[in-house]
C-alpha positions as CSV (number, residue, x, y, z in Angstrom):
1,M,108.7,62.8,113.9
2,T,107.9,59.4,115.0
3,K,107.3,58.2,118.8
4,E,110.6,56.5,118.9
5,G,112.3,59.9,117.7
6,Y,110.8,61.7,120.8
7,L,111.5,58.8,123.1
8,K,115.3,58.7,121.8
9,I,115.4,63.1,122.6
10,K,113.6,62.3,125.8
11,A,116.0,59.4,127.2
12,F,119.4,61.4,125.8
13,L,118.1,64.7,127.4
14,L,117.4,63.0,130.6
15,S,120.5,61.4,130.6
16,H,122.2,64.7,130.2
17,R,120.3,66.9,132.9
18,P,122.6,70.3,131.8
19,L,121.6,70.4,128.6
20,L,118.2,69.3,129.5
21,Y,117.9,72.7,131.7
22,V,119.9,74.9,129.3
23,A,116.9,73.3,126.4
24,A,113.8,74.5,129.2
25,A,115.7,77.4,130.1
26,L,116.1,78.7,126.9
27,C,112.8,77.8,125.7
28,R,111.6,80.0,128.8
29,F,113.9,83.0,128.3
30,G,112.9,82.9,124.7
31,E,109.1,83.1,125.3
32,I,109.6,85.6,128.2
33,A,111.8,88.1,125.5
34,V,109.3,87.7,123.0
35,Y,106.4,88.8,125.2
36,L,108.1,91.5,126.7
37,S,109.1,92.9,124.0
38,Y,105.7,93.5,122.1
39,P,104.2,95.6,124.8
40,L,107.6,97.7,124.9
41,F,107.5,97.7,121.1
42,L,104.0,98.9,121.7
43,L,105.0,101.6,124.2
44,I,107.9,102.8,122.4
45,L,105.4,103.6,119.6
46,I,102.9,105.5,121.7
47,I,105.7,107.5,122.9
48,N,106.5,108.6,119.4
49,K,102.9,108.9,118.6
50,N,103.3,106.4,115.7
51,L,100.0,105.3,114.3
52,Y,101.9,101.9,113.4
53,C,100.8,101.0,116.4
54,I,97.4,100.2,115.5
55,R,98.4,98.3,112.8
56,S,100.2,95.9,114.7
57,V,98.2,95.6,117.2
58,L,94.9,94.7,115.0
59,V,97.4,92.5,112.7
60,C,99.0,90.4,115.5
61,G,95.5,90.3,117.6
62,I,93.2,89.2,114.8
63,G,95.9,86.9,113.4
64,F,96.3,85.1,117.2
65,V,92.5,85.0,117.5
66,L,92.0,83.7,114.3
67,L,94.7,81.0,114.7
68,T,93.5,80.2,118.3
69,L,90.1,79.1,116.4
70,F,91.3,77.2,113.8
71,R,93.8,75.3,116.4
72,K,90.5,74.8,118.6
73,Y,88.3,73.3,115.4
74,L,91.6,71.0,114.3
75,N,92.0,70.2,118.4
76,A,95.2,68.1,116.8
77,E,96.8,65.8,119.6
78,R,100.2,67.0,121.2
79,P,103.0,64.2,120.5
80,Y,102.9,63.4,123.8
81,E,99.0,62.6,123.6
82,K,99.5,60.3,120.7
83,F,102.3,58.3,121.4
84,G,101.7,58.5,125.3
85,F,105.0,59.9,127.3
86,T,105.5,62.6,129.5
87,P,107.1,65.7,128.1
88,L,110.3,67.5,129.2
89,I,108.4,70.7,130.3
90,K,105.6,70.8,132.2
91,K,102.5,70.7,129.7
92,E,98.9,69.3,130.1
93,T,97.3,70.9,127.4
94,R,95.2,68.2,125.2
95,G,94.6,69.1,121.5
96,C,95.0,72.4,120.3
97,S,98.7,71.4,119.2
98,F,98.5,72.6,115.1
99,P,99.4,75.3,114.6
100,S,101.7,76.5,117.1
101,R,100.7,79.6,118.9
102,H,104.1,80.2,120.5
103,T,105.7,79.9,117.4
104,F,103.1,81.7,115.4
105,S,103.2,84.3,118.0
106,A,106.9,84.8,118.6
107,A,107.1,85.0,114.3
108,I,103.8,87.5,114.1
109,I,106.0,89.8,116.5
110,G,109.0,89.6,115.1
111,M,107.7,90.6,111.8
112,S,105.6,93.7,113.4
113,L,109.1,94.6,115.1
114,L,110.8,94.0,111.8
115,K,109.2,96.9,110.1
116,V,110.4,99.7,112.4
117,Y,113.4,98.1,114.1
118,P,115.1,95.7,111.9
119,L,117.8,94.9,114.3
120,W,115.0,94.1,117.0
121,G,112.5,92.3,114.9
122,G,115.3,89.9,113.5
123,I,116.3,89.0,117.0
124,V,113.1,88.0,117.7
125,L,112.5,86.1,114.7
126,G,115.7,84.0,115.7
127,L,114.2,83.6,119.0
128,A,111.2,82.5,117.3
129,A,113.4,79.7,115.3
130,V,114.5,78.9,118.6
131,L,111.7,77.8,120.0
132,A,110.1,76.3,117.2
133,A,113.1,73.9,117.7
134,L,113.0,73.5,121.3
135,R,109.3,73.2,121.7
136,V,109.7,69.9,119.3
137,I,112.8,68.9,121.1
138,L,111.1,69.2,124.3
139,G,108.7,66.9,123.2
140,V,105.0,69.3,123.0
141,H,104.5,70.1,119.7
142,F,105.2,67.7,116.2
143,I,107.8,69.9,114.1
144,K,104.7,70.4,111.3
145,D,103.2,72.5,114.0
146,T,105.7,74.9,114.9
147,A,106.9,75.1,110.9
148,A,102.9,76.1,110.4
149,G,102.9,78.3,113.2
150,L,106.3,80.0,112.1
151,L,105.3,80.1,108.5
152,I,101.7,81.6,108.8
153,G,103.1,84.1,111.3
154,I,105.9,84.8,108.9
155,V,103.5,84.7,105.9
156,L,101.0,87.0,107.5
157,G,103.8,89.0,108.7
158,L,104.8,89.8,105.0
159,F,101.1,90.8,103.6
160,S,100.4,93.4,106.7
161,F,104.0,95.1,107.9
162,V,106.3,95.1,104.5
């Protein structure tokens, strides 16, 4: 997206504050829901003595670490850095924009859940897609950042969990 595109979205949301509040709240809710789902999922697996929890922890954990190292190596600028505007949610991080770790995490967690609890996994994957869109709309990522995060999480999940 171009600077003008981000500025148009920002101007629209600032002139329609209720929509901005809904977008920001939905983004936060999605993050919390995904990150609470994962430990709950692992706890259920542990209670049921399901060894799948080991695979889930290893794949999600190693994937997260490798993605974090890759992001740090690339150190891609965020839209608000490149274009010089303030994002619509509090974010002061410099660089490390590509790929989006939030969308990757939500996607890989969703894929892990999908194997054991298809409905739950599908809901989390839906939240991953919503987070991907909202993080672009709110100005903290480029489309390519969130699309790559989703794609990497889904592909890693396909190879690891299906």
